[in-house]
C-alpha positions as CSV (number, residue, x, y, z in Angstrom):
1,M,37.6,36.3,-16.1
2,N,34.9,38.0,-18.2
3,R,34.9,35.2,-20.7
4,M,34.4,32.6,-17.9
5,W,31.5,34.7,-16.5
6,L,29.9,35.0,-19.9
7,G,30.4,31.3,-20.5
8,A,28.6,30.5,-17.2
9,V,25.7,32.7,-18.1
10,A,25.4,31.1,-21.5
11,V,25.3,27.6,-20.0
12,L,22.6,28.7,-17.5
13,A,20.6,30.2,-20.3
14,L,20.7,27.0,-22.3
15,V,20.1,24.6,-19.3
16,G,17.9,26.7,-17.2
17,C,18.2,27.5,-13.5
18,G,15.7,25.0,-12.2
19,G,13.6,26.1,-9.4
20,G,10.4,27.3,-11.0
21,G,7.2,25.8,-12.1
22,G,7.2,22.4,-13.0
23,G,6.6,21.4,-16.4
24,G,4.3,18.5,-15.7
25,R,2.8,16.6,-18.5
26,V,-0.3,18.1,-20.1
27,L,-3.2,15.6,-20.1
28,T,-5.3,15.0,-23.2
29,E,-9.1,14.5,-22.8
30,V,-11.0,12.0,-24.9
31,D,-14.7,12.2,-24.6
32,W,-17.2,9.4,-25.2
33,V,-20.0,11.8,-24.5
34,N,-19.7,15.5,-24.8
35,G,-23.0,17.4,-24.4
36,N,-25.1,15.1,-26.6
37,A,-26.4,12.5,-24.1
38,A,-30.1,11.8,-23.7
39,P,-31.8,12.6,-20.4
40,V,-31.7,9.7,-17.8
41,S,-34.5,8.8,-15.4
42,L,-33.9,6.5,-12.4
43,D,-36.6,5.2,-10.1
44,P,-36.1,6.0,-6.4
45,G,-33.9,3.5,-4.6
46,T,-32.3,2.1,-7.8
47,S,-28.9,2.2,-9.4
48,D,-27.9,1.8,-13.0
49,C,-25.1,2.4,-15.5
50,V,-26.3,5.5,-17.3
51,Q,-23.4,5.7,-19.8
52,Y,-21.2,3.0,-21.2
53,G,-17.7,3.9,-21.9
54,G,-14.9,2.5,-23.9
55,S,-11.5,1.1,-23.2
56,I,-8.9,3.3,-21.5
57,P,-5.1,2.9,-21.4
58,A,-3.4,2.1,-18.1
59,G,-3.0,5.2,-15.9
60,A,-5.9,7.1,-17.5
61,Q,-8.3,9.0,-15.3
62,V,-12.0,8.8,-16.1
63,V,-14.0,12.1,-15.9
64,F,-17.7,12.9,-15.8
65,D,-20.1,15.8,-15.5
66,I,-23.7,15.2,-14.6
67,Y,-26.3,18.0,-14.8
68,D,-29.5,18.0,-12.7
69,D,-31.7,20.9,-11.7
70,L,-34.4,19.1,-9.7
71,G,-32.6,18.7,-6.4
72,D,-32.1,15.0,-6.7
73,N,-30.2,12.9,-4.1
74,I,-27.6,10.9,-6.0
75,D,-24.3,9.1,-5.9
76,A,-22.2,8.8,-9.1
77,S,-19.0,6.9,-9.8
78,V,-17.1,5.0,-12.4
79,V,-17.3,1.2,-12.3
80,A,-15.5,-1.5,-14.3
81,A,-17.7,-2.8,-17.2
82,N,-18.0,-6.2,-15.5
83,A,-18.9,-4.8,-12.1
84,P,-22.4,-4.1,-10.6
85,C,-23.8,-0.7,-11.7
86,D,-23.8,0.8,-8.2
87,G,-23.0,4.5,-8.2
88,S,-22.1,4.4,-4.5
89,S,-19.2,1.9,-4.8
90,G,-17.0,2.9,-7.8
91,A,-14.0,5.1,-8.3
92,G,-14.2,8.9,-8.3
93,L,-17.4,8.7,-6.0
94,R,-19.3,12.0,-5.9
95,S,-22.5,12.5,-3.9
96,S,-25.1,15.2,-3.7
97,T,-28.2,15.3,-1.4
98,S,-29.8,18.0,-3.4
99,L,-28.1,18.4,-6.8
100,R,-29.0,21.7,-8.6
101,G,-26.3,22.2,-11.2
102,T,-23.3,20.1,-12.3
103,L,-21.8,17.3,-10.4
104,S,-18.2,16.7,-11.7
105,G,-16.0,13.7,-10.9
106,Q,-12.6,12.4,-11.7
107,T,-11.0,9.1,-10.8
108,A,-7.4,8.5,-9.7
109,P,-5.4,6.7,-12.4
110,L,-7.0,3.4,-13.3
111,A,-5.9,0.1,-14.8
112,A,-6.4,-0.4,-18.5
113,G,-9.9,-1.7,-19.1
114,T,-13.5,-0.7,-20.0
115,Y,-15.5,1.5,-17.5
116,D,-19.1,2.7,-17.2
117,L,-20.7,5.6,-15.4
118,A,-23.0,4.4,-12.6
119,V,-25.6,6.5,-10.7
120,S,-27.6,5.6,-7.6
121,C,-30.9,7.5,-6.9
122,F,-31.8,8.0,-3.2
123,N,-34.9,10.1,-3.7
124,A,-37.8,9.1,-1.4
125,Y,-40.7,9.4,-3.9
126,Y,-39.7,10.9,-7.3
127,P,-37.4,9.6,-10.0
128,C,-33.9,11.2,-10.3
129,Q,-33.8,13.0,-13.7
130,L,-30.4,14.0,-15.0
131,T,-28.2,14.4,-18.0
132,V,-24.7,13.2,-18.6
133,D,-22.9,16.2,-20.1
134,T,-19.4,14.7,-20.3
135,F,-18.0,11.2,-19.9
136,G,-14.5,10.5,-21.0
137,Y,-10.9,10.1,-19.9
138,L,-7.7,11.9,-19.4
139,Y,-4.3,10.4,-20.3
């Protein structure tokens, strides 16, 4: 009986009991921009692609961090390279009516392709002035 009990304990030790924590896949980040982007200025009421990305594999998630300390009213999102550069209509849409700090976004998994970071400026009078701190993807 003791040998059977020890054998069962040994099997559980090797296989594991299940039930805890998960073990999901660890994502790797690849950055096209990481803290070295030039400042961006957008006129009020305009949209533009402020960073051009590279190709991503199928299922990757595009990530971005935009820094602004002037209280700008912006939308930011990720758009396919062949789509209009409208920050209000892409994947991972993030909005701020008075951004002071970092606006971070992440898309859901996307199809393989090339993606850009688009920003729309909704200020009434003054240009939106920001910096793209991070733009890349997780896979």
